[in-house]
ZAFI-477537 format. One record per residue (C-alpha): residue number from 1; x, y, z. Coordinates in Angstrom, 3 decimals. Each point is the difference from the previous one (the first is absolute). Layout:
<kedrens>
<kedren><seq>NUM</seq><X>X</X><Y>Y</Y><Z>Z</Z></kedren>
...
</kedrens>
This chain:
<kedrens>
<kedren><seq>1</seq><X>-10.162</X><Y>20.186</Y><Z>52.106</Z></kedren>
<kedren><seq>2</seq><X>0.668</X><Y>2.412</Y><Z>2.787</Z></kedren>
<kedren><seq>3</seq><X>-2.733</X><Y>1.849</Y><Z>1.893</Z></kedren>
<kedren><seq>4</seq><X>1.043</X><Y>3.295</Y><Z>-1.611</Z></kedren>
<kedren><seq>5</seq><X>-0.360</X><Y>-1.522</Y><Z>-3.478</Z></kedren>
<kedren><seq>6</seq><X>-3.453</X><Y>-1.370</Y><Z>0.856</Z></kedren>
<kedren><seq>7</seq><X>-1.122</X><Y>3.404</Y><Z>1.285</Z></kedren>
<kedren><seq>8</seq><X>1.343</X><Y>1.673</Y><Z>-3.155</Z></kedren>
<kedren><seq>9</seq><X>-1.959</X><Y>-2.401</Y><Z>-2.237</Z></kedren>
<kedren><seq>10</seq><X>-3.148</X><Y>0.522</Y><Z>2.103</Z></kedren>
<kedren><seq>11</seq><X>0.329</X><Y>3.800</Y><Z>-0.360</Z></kedren>
<kedren><seq>12</seq><X>0.474</X><Y>-0.303</Y><Z>-3.765</Z></kedren>
<kedren><seq>13</seq><X>-3.088</X><Y>-2.220</Y><Z>-0.314</Z></kedren>
<kedren><seq>14</seq><X>-2.011</X><Y>2.497</Y><Z>2.079</Z></kedren>
<kedren><seq>15</seq><X>1.209</X><Y>2.887</Y><Z>-2.191</Z></kedren>
<kedren><seq>16</seq><X>-0.961</X><Y>-1.909</Y><Z>-3.164</Z></kedren>
<kedren><seq>17</seq><X>-3.416</X><Y>-0.762</Y><Z>1.469</Z></kedren>
<kedren><seq>18</seq><X>-0.520</X><Y>3.661</Y><Z>0.924</Z></kedren>
<kedren><seq>19</seq><X>1.138</X><Y>1.099</Y><Z>-3.436</Z></kedren>
<kedren><seq>20</seq><X>-2.424</X><Y>-2.399</Y><Z>-1.664</Z></kedren>
<kedren><seq>21</seq><X>-2.797</X><Y>0.854</Y><Z>2.434</Z></kedren>
<kedren><seq>22</seq><X>-0.212</X><Y>-3.361</Y><Z>1.729</Z></kedren>
<kedren><seq>23</seq><X>0.312</X><Y>1.318</Y><Z>3.557</Z></kedren>
<kedren><seq>24</seq><X>-1.496</X><Y>-1.553</Y><Z>3.114</Z></kedren>
<kedren><seq>25</seq><X>-3.702</X><Y>0.258</Y><Z>-0.980</Z></kedren>
<kedren><seq>26</seq><X>-2.134</X><Y>-2.510</Y><Z>-1.874</Z></kedren>
<kedren><seq>27</seq><X>-1.629</X><Y>2.595</Y><Z>-2.242</Z></kedren>
<kedren><seq>28</seq><X>3.174</X><Y>1.472</Y><Z>-1.447</Z></kedren>
<kedren><seq>29</seq><X>0.533</X><Y>0.406</Y><Z>-3.711</Z></kedren>
<kedren><seq>30</seq><X>3.465</X><Y>0.113</Y><Z>-1.528</Z></kedren>
<kedren><seq>31</seq><X>1.055</X><Y>3.640</Y><Z>-0.396</Z></kedren>
<kedren><seq>32</seq><X>0.422</X><Y>-0.338</Y><Z>-3.771</Z></kedren>
<kedren><seq>33</seq><X>-3.513</X><Y>-1.439</Y><Z>-0.383</Z></kedren>
<kedren><seq>34</seq><X>-1.549</X><Y>2.726</Y><Z>2.165</Z></kedren>
<kedren><seq>35</seq><X>1.917</X><Y>2.632</Y><Z>-1.999</Z></kedren>
<kedren><seq>36</seq><X>-1.344</X><Y>-1.463</Y><Z>-3.247</Z></kedren>
<kedren><seq>37</seq><X>-3.605</X><Y>-0.109</Y><Z>1.280</Z></kedren>
<kedren><seq>38</seq><X>0.008</X><Y>3.588</Y><Z>1.246</Z></kedren>
<kedren><seq>39</seq><X>1.793</X><Y>1.295</Y><Z>-3.102</Z></kedren>
<kedren><seq>40</seq><X>-2.816</X><Y>-1.464</Y><Z>-2.128</Z></kedren>
<kedren><seq>41</seq><X>-2.764</X><Y>1.271</Y><Z>2.283</Z></kedren>
<kedren><seq>42</seq><X>-2.040</X><Y>2.735</Y><Z>-1.675</Z></kedren>
<kedren><seq>43</seq><X>2.023</X><Y>-0.124</Y><Z>-3.247</Z></kedren>
<kedren><seq>44</seq><X>-1.248</X><Y>-2.618</Y><Z>-2.474</Z></kedren>
<kedren><seq>45</seq><X>2.923</X><Y>0.710</Y><Z>-2.359</Z></kedren>
<kedren><seq>46</seq><X>2.683</X><Y>-0.627</Y><Z>2.651</Z></kedren>
<kedren><seq>47</seq><X>2.268</X><Y>-3.022</Y><Z>-0.317</Z></kedren>
<kedren><seq>48</seq><X>0.783</X><Y>-0.014</Y><Z>3.742</Z></kedren>
<kedren><seq>49</seq><X>3.645</X><Y>0.963</Y><Z>-0.362</Z></kedren>
<kedren><seq>50</seq><X>-0.304</X><Y>3.660</Y><Z>1.049</Z></kedren>
<kedren><seq>51</seq><X>-2.053</X><Y>1.756</Y><Z>2.674</Z></kedren>
<kedren><seq>52</seq><X>-1.259</X><Y>3.596</Y><Z>0.126</Z></kedren>
<kedren><seq>53</seq><X>-0.106</X><Y>2.254</Y><Z>3.034</Z></kedren>
<kedren><seq>54</seq><X>-3.781</X><Y>-0.275</Y><Z>0.318</Z></kedren>
<kedren><seq>55</seq><X>0.145</X><Y>-3.801</Y><Z>-0.163</Z></kedren>
<kedren><seq>56</seq><X>2.783</X><Y>0.013</Y><Z>2.599</Z></kedren>
<kedren><seq>57</seq><X>-2.030</X><Y>2.281</Y><Z>2.280</Z></kedren>
<kedren><seq>58</seq><X>-3.028</X><Y>-2.276</Y><Z>-0.393</Z></kedren>
<kedren><seq>59</seq><X>2.153</X><Y>-2.980</Y><Z>0.972</Z></kedren>
<kedren><seq>60</seq><X>1.514</X><Y>1.807</Y><Z>2.980</Z></kedren>
<kedren><seq>61</seq><X>-3.395</X><Y>1.196</Y><Z>1.224</Z></kedren>
<kedren><seq>62</seq><X>-1.424</X><Y>-3.510</Y><Z>-0.216</Z></kedren>
<kedren><seq>63</seq><X>3.044</X><Y>-1.334</Y><Z>1.880</Z></kedren>
<kedren><seq>64</seq><X>-0.342</X><Y>2.811</Y><Z>2.570</Z></kedren>
<kedren><seq>65</seq><X>3.535</X><Y>1.252</Y><Z>-0.715</Z></kedren>
<kedren><seq>66</seq><X>-1.503</X><Y>3.409</Y><Z>-0.778</Z></kedren>
<kedren><seq>67</seq><X>-1.724</X><Y>0.888</Y><Z>3.233</Z></kedren>
<kedren><seq>68</seq><X>-0.129</X><Y>3.790</Y><Z>-0.191</Z></kedren>
<kedren><seq>69</seq><X>2.345</X><Y>0.389</Y><Z>2.951</Z></kedren>
<kedren><seq>70</seq><X>3.405</X><Y>-1.562</Y><Z>-0.563</Z></kedren>
<kedren><seq>71</seq><X>-0.219</X><Y>-0.439</Y><Z>-3.796</Z></kedren>
<kedren><seq>72</seq><X>-2.304</X><Y>2.082</Y><Z>-2.182</Z></kedren>
<kedren><seq>73</seq><X>-0.709</X><Y>0.152</Y><Z>-3.728</Z></kedren>
<kedren><seq>74</seq><X>2.132</X><Y>3.151</Y><Z>-0.125</Z></kedren>
<kedren><seq>75</seq><X>2.966</X><Y>-1.986</Y><Z>1.326</Z></kedren>
<kedren><seq>76</seq><X>-0.495</X><Y>-2.729</Y><Z>-2.579</Z></kedren>
<kedren><seq>77</seq><X>-0.294</X><Y>2.555</Y><Z>-2.798</Z></kedren>
<kedren><seq>78</seq><X>3.248</X><Y>1.724</Y><Z>1.009</Z></kedren>
<kedren><seq>79</seq><X>1.988</X><Y>-3.241</Y><Z>0.132</Z></kedren>
<kedren><seq>80</seq><X>-1.648</X><Y>-1.400</Y><Z>-3.153</Z></kedren>
<kedren><seq>81</seq><X>0.855</X><Y>3.133</Y><Z>-1.999</Z></kedren>
<kedren><seq>82</seq><X>3.641</X><Y>-0.200</Y><Z>1.135</Z></kedren>
<kedren><seq>83</seq><X>0.393</X><Y>-2.901</Y><Z>-2.415</Z></kedren>
<kedren><seq>84</seq><X>-1.078</X><Y>2.315</Y><Z>-2.865</Z></kedren>
<kedren><seq>85</seq><X>-2.411</X><Y>-2.410</Y><Z>-1.632</Z></kedren>
<kedren><seq>86</seq><X>-3.781</X><Y>-0.201</Y><Z>-0.339</Z></kedren>
<kedren><seq>87</seq><X>0.081</X><Y>-3.799</Y><Z>0.349</Z></kedren>
<kedren><seq>88</seq><X>2.463</X><Y>-2.116</Y><Z>1.975</Z></kedren>
<kedren><seq>89</seq><X>1.158</X><Y>-3.553</Y><Z>-0.609</Z></kedren>
<kedren><seq>90</seq><X>0.370</X><Y>-2.382</Y><Z>2.924</Z></kedren>
<kedren><seq>91</seq><X>3.705</X><Y>0.839</Y><Z>0.543</Z></kedren>
<kedren><seq>92</seq><X>-0.640</X><Y>3.758</Y><Z>0.034</Z></kedren>
<kedren><seq>93</seq><X>-3.048</X><Y>-0.562</Y><Z>2.205</Z></kedren>
<kedren><seq>94</seq><X>2.170</X><Y>-1.764</Y><Z>2.566</Z></kedren>
<kedren><seq>95</seq><X>2.390</X><Y>2.980</Y><Z>-0.104</Z></kedren>
<kedren><seq>96</seq><X>-3.039</X><Y>2.240</Y><Z>0.574</Z></kedren>
<kedren><seq>97</seq><X>-1.036</X><Y>-2.108</Y><Z>3.019</Z></kedren>
<kedren><seq>98</seq><X>3.531</X><Y>0.078</Y><Z>1.430</Z></kedren>
<kedren><seq>99</seq><X>0.201</X><Y>3.795</Y><Z>-0.394</Z></kedren>
<kedren><seq>100</seq><X>-3.440</X><Y>0.462</Y><Z>1.570</Z></kedren>
<kedren><seq>101</seq><X>0.801</X><Y>-2.324</Y><Z>2.908</Z></kedren>
<kedren><seq>102</seq><X>3.376</X><Y>1.649</Y><Z>0.624</Z></kedren>
<kedren><seq>103</seq><X>-1.537</X><Y>3.480</Y><Z>-0.002</Z></kedren>
<kedren><seq>104</seq><X>-2.869</X><Y>-1.023</Y><Z>2.299</Z></kedren>
<kedren><seq>105</seq><X>2.260</X><Y>-2.047</Y><Z>2.297</Z></kedren>
<kedren><seq>106</seq><X>-1.818</X><Y>-3.258</Y><Z>-0.695</Z></kedren>
<kedren><seq>107</seq><X>1.160</X><Y>-3.448</Y><Z>-1.008</Z></kedren>
<kedren><seq>108</seq><X>-0.392</X><Y>-0.909</Y><Z>-3.688</Z></kedren>
<kedren><seq>109</seq><X>-0.845</X><Y>-3.567</Y><Z>1.026</Z></kedren>
<kedren><seq>110</seq><X>-2.933</X><Y>1.264</Y><Z>2.101</Z></kedren>
<kedren><seq>111</seq><X>-1.387</X><Y>1.980</Y><Z>-2.945</Z></kedren>
<kedren><seq>112</seq><X>0.442</X><Y>-2.992</Y><Z>-2.324</Z></kedren>
<kedren><seq>113</seq><X>-1.672</X><Y>-2.284</Y><Z>2.546</Z></kedren>
<kedren><seq>114</seq><X>-3.031</X><Y>2.283</Y><Z>0.100</Z></kedren>
<kedren><seq>115</seq><X>-0.060</X><Y>0.246</Y><Z>-3.807</Z></kedren>
<kedren><seq>116</seq><X>0.117</X><Y>-3.777</Y><Z>-0.441</Z></kedren>
<kedren><seq>117</seq><X>-2.626</X><Y>-0.817</Y><Z>2.646</Z></kedren>
<kedren><seq>118</seq><X>-2.706</X><Y>2.475</Y><Z>-1.040</Z></kedren>
<kedren><seq>119</seq><X>-1.538</X><Y>-2.370</Y><Z>-2.545</Z></kedren>
<kedren><seq>120</seq><X>-1.066</X><Y>0.578</Y><Z>-3.565</Z></kedren>
<kedren><seq>121</seq><X>-0.926</X><Y>3.454</Y><Z>-1.243</Z></kedren>
<kedren><seq>122</seq><X>-3.615</X><Y>0.846</Y><Z>0.499</Z></kedren>
<kedren><seq>123</seq><X>-2.427</X><Y>2.817</Y><Z>0.390</Z></kedren>
<kedren><seq>124</seq><X>-0.052</X><Y>1.239</Y><Z>3.564</Z></kedren>
<kedren><seq>125</seq><X>-3.126</X><Y>-0.745</Y><Z>1.961</Z></kedren>
<kedren><seq>126</seq><X>-2.070</X><Y>2.805</Y><Z>1.436</Z></kedren>
<kedren><seq>127</seq><X>0.375</X><Y>0.510</Y><Z>3.680</Z></kedren>
<kedren><seq>128</seq><X>-3.143</X><Y>0.000</Y><Z>2.111</Z></kedren>
<kedren><seq>129</seq><X>-1.587</X><Y>3.384</Y><Z>0.556</Z></kedren>
<kedren><seq>130</seq><X>0.785</X><Y>1.782</Y><Z>3.206</Z></kedren>
<kedren><seq>131</seq><X>-2.937</X><Y>0.391</Y><Z>2.385</Z></kedren>
<kedren><seq>132</seq><X>-0.079</X><Y>3.769</Y><Z>-0.578</Z></kedren>
<kedren><seq>133</seq><X>-0.139</X><Y>-0.428</Y><Z>-3.784</Z></kedren>
<kedren><seq>134</seq><X>-2.693</X><Y>-2.673</Y><Z>0.292</Z></kedren>
<kedren><seq>135</seq><X>-2.117</X><Y>2.286</Y><Z>2.221</Z></kedren>
<kedren><seq>136</seq><X>0.358</X><Y>2.881</Y><Z>-2.460</Z></kedren>
<kedren><seq>137</seq><X>-1.038</X><Y>-2.183</Y><Z>-2.936</Z></kedren>
<kedren><seq>138</seq><X>-2.958</X><Y>-1.372</Y><Z>1.955</Z></kedren>
<kedren><seq>139</seq><X>-1.098</X><Y>3.517</Y><Z>0.929</Z></kedren>
<kedren><seq>140</seq><X>0.267</X><Y>1.268</Y><Z>-3.571</Z></kedren>
<kedren><seq>141</seq><X>-1.892</X><Y>-2.943</Y><Z>-1.485</Z></kedren>
<kedren><seq>142</seq><X>-2.856</X><Y>0.008</Y><Z>2.551</Z></kedren>
<kedren><seq>143</seq><X>-2.956</X><Y>1.094</Y><Z>-2.178</Z></kedren>
<kedren><seq>144</seq><X>-2.220</X><Y>0.696</Y><Z>3.029</Z></kedren>
<kedren><seq>145</seq><X>2.115</X><Y>3.103</Y><Z>0.731</Z></kedren>
<kedren><seq>146</seq><X>-0.377</X><Y>1.485</Y><Z>-3.482</Z></kedren>
<kedren><seq>147</seq><X>-2.010</X><Y>3.223</Y><Z>-0.288</Z></kedren>
<kedren><seq>148</seq><X>-1.609</X><Y>2.051</Y><Z>-2.741</Z></kedren>
<kedren><seq>149</seq><X>-0.154</X><Y>-1.324</Y><Z>-3.540</Z></kedren>
<kedren><seq>150</seq><X>2.564</X><Y>-2.701</Y><Z>0.769</Z></kedren>
<kedren><seq>151</seq><X>-2.465</X><Y>-1.610</Y><Z>2.397</Z></kedren>
<kedren><seq>152</seq><X>-2.421</X><Y>-0.578</Y><Z>-2.880</Z></kedren>
<kedren><seq>153</seq><X>2.525</X><Y>-2.186</Y><Z>-1.844</Z></kedren>
<kedren><seq>154</seq><X>-0.611</X><Y>-2.916</Y><Z>2.397</Z></kedren>
<kedren><seq>155</seq><X>-3.061</X><Y>-1.977</Y><Z>1.097</Z></kedren>
<kedren><seq>156</seq><X>-0.917</X><Y>-0.719</Y><Z>3.626</Z></kedren>
<kedren><seq>157</seq><X>2.404</X><Y>-2.944</Y><Z>0.236</Z></kedren>
<kedren><seq>158</seq><X>2.960</X><Y>2.078</Y><Z>-1.182</Z></kedren>
<kedren><seq>159</seq><X>0.163</X><Y>-1.594</Y><Z>-3.441</Z></kedren>
<kedren><seq>160</seq><X>0.664</X><Y>2.411</Y><Z>-2.862</Z></kedren>
<kedren><seq>161</seq><X>-2.784</X><Y>0.769</Y><Z>-2.454</Z></kedren>
<kedren><seq>162</seq><X>2.362</X><Y>0.258</Y><Z>-2.952</Z></kedren>
<kedren><seq>163</seq><X>-0.795</X><Y>2.571</Y><Z>-2.684</Z></kedren>
<kedren><seq>164</seq><X>-3.430</X><Y>0.635</Y><Z>1.529</Z></kedren>
<kedren><seq>165</seq><X>1.754</X><Y>1.409</Y><Z>3.059</Z></kedren>
<kedren><seq>166</seq><X>2.329</X><Y>2.230</Y><Z>-2.027</Z></kedren>
<kedren><seq>167</seq><X>-2.250</X><Y>1.522</Y><Z>-2.640</Z></kedren>
<kedren><seq>168</seq><X>-3.534</X><Y>1.323</Y><Z>-0.170</Z></kedren>
<kedren><seq>169</seq><X>-1.720</X><Y>-2.351</Y><Z>-2.409</Z></kedren>
<kedren><seq>170</seq><X>-2.733</X><Y>1.334</Y><Z>-2.269</Z></kedren>
<kedren><seq>171</seq><X>-3.530</X><Y>-1.110</Y><Z>0.892</Z></kedren>
<kedren><seq>172</seq><X>-1.484</X><Y>-1.212</Y><Z>-3.287</Z></kedren>
<kedren><seq>173</seq><X>-3.428</X><Y>-0.829</Y><Z>1.453</Z></kedren>
<kedren><seq>174</seq><X>-1.776</X><Y>2.707</Y><Z>-2.015</Z></kedren>
<kedren><seq>175</seq><X>-0.900</X><Y>2.184</Y><Z>2.963</Z></kedren>
<kedren><seq>176</seq><X>1.190</X><Y>3.566</Y><Z>0.380</Z></kedren>
<kedren><seq>177</seq><X>2.624</X><Y>0.417</Y><Z>2.669</Z></kedren>
<kedren><seq>178</seq><X>-1.520</X><Y>1.158</Y><Z>3.238</Z></kedren>
<kedren><seq>179</seq><X>-3.395</X><Y>-1.612</Y><Z>-0.701</Z></kedren>
<kedren><seq>180</seq><X>-1.337</X><Y>-1.181</Y><Z>3.364</Z></kedren>
<kedren><seq>181</seq><X>-2.693</X><Y>-2.459</Y><Z>-1.015</Z></kedren>
<kedren><seq>182</seq><X>1.839</X><Y>-2.458</Y><Z>-2.167</Z></kedren>
<kedren><seq>183</seq><X>-1.831</X><Y>-3.296</Y><Z>-0.600</Z></kedren>
<kedren><seq>184</seq><X>-3.241</X><Y>1.307</Y><Z>1.586</Z></kedren>
<kedren><seq>185</seq><X>-1.893</X><Y>0.571</Y><Z>-3.241</Z></kedren>
<kedren><seq>186</seq><X>-3.232</X><Y>-1.931</Y><Z>-0.041</Z></kedren>
<kedren><seq>187</seq><X>-0.218</X><Y>-1.824</Y><Z>-3.349</Z></kedren>
<kedren><seq>188</seq><X>-3.815</X><Y>-0.271</Y><Z>0.210</Z></kedren>
<kedren><seq>189</seq><X>-0.508</X><Y>3.495</Y><Z>-1.494</Z></kedren>
</kedrens>
């Protein structure tokens, strides 16, 4: 075989690997398998053959294709709706990706690489609070700074009193309200 023939075969193998999602990383999933997983995510009735716009956006956000700068959810919606269907099969989805990449001047292979290396669908984790938000929450939950009737809802340690701190409970001791000498009656009389 000539060198040109060897290079041609190598390019074809690389293209097949990219198409199936088996690019250079260890944690890649074949594109068809990733498509099936994300098309089932959030829809228990789905057979994994068609994907909705919201599922696609979830996948692209997890893969960091949608970053809010170069590609946004508005962009994906425009290109998804061009195919005039609520759900897309894998072939139409690849057309959608090609159209999106062409319009945004990106490589389809780069988008597919990100989509196949983002892992399985999952619920996004909460990011740690910013220092300003943490300070605001700490300030608002510091019971020592409460005034008025709110101050009475907590004991000296800052622990809430529960319903006793929220409502005036009826004194059922038998004494008239305002009586100053409760429990001072001498029983010897």
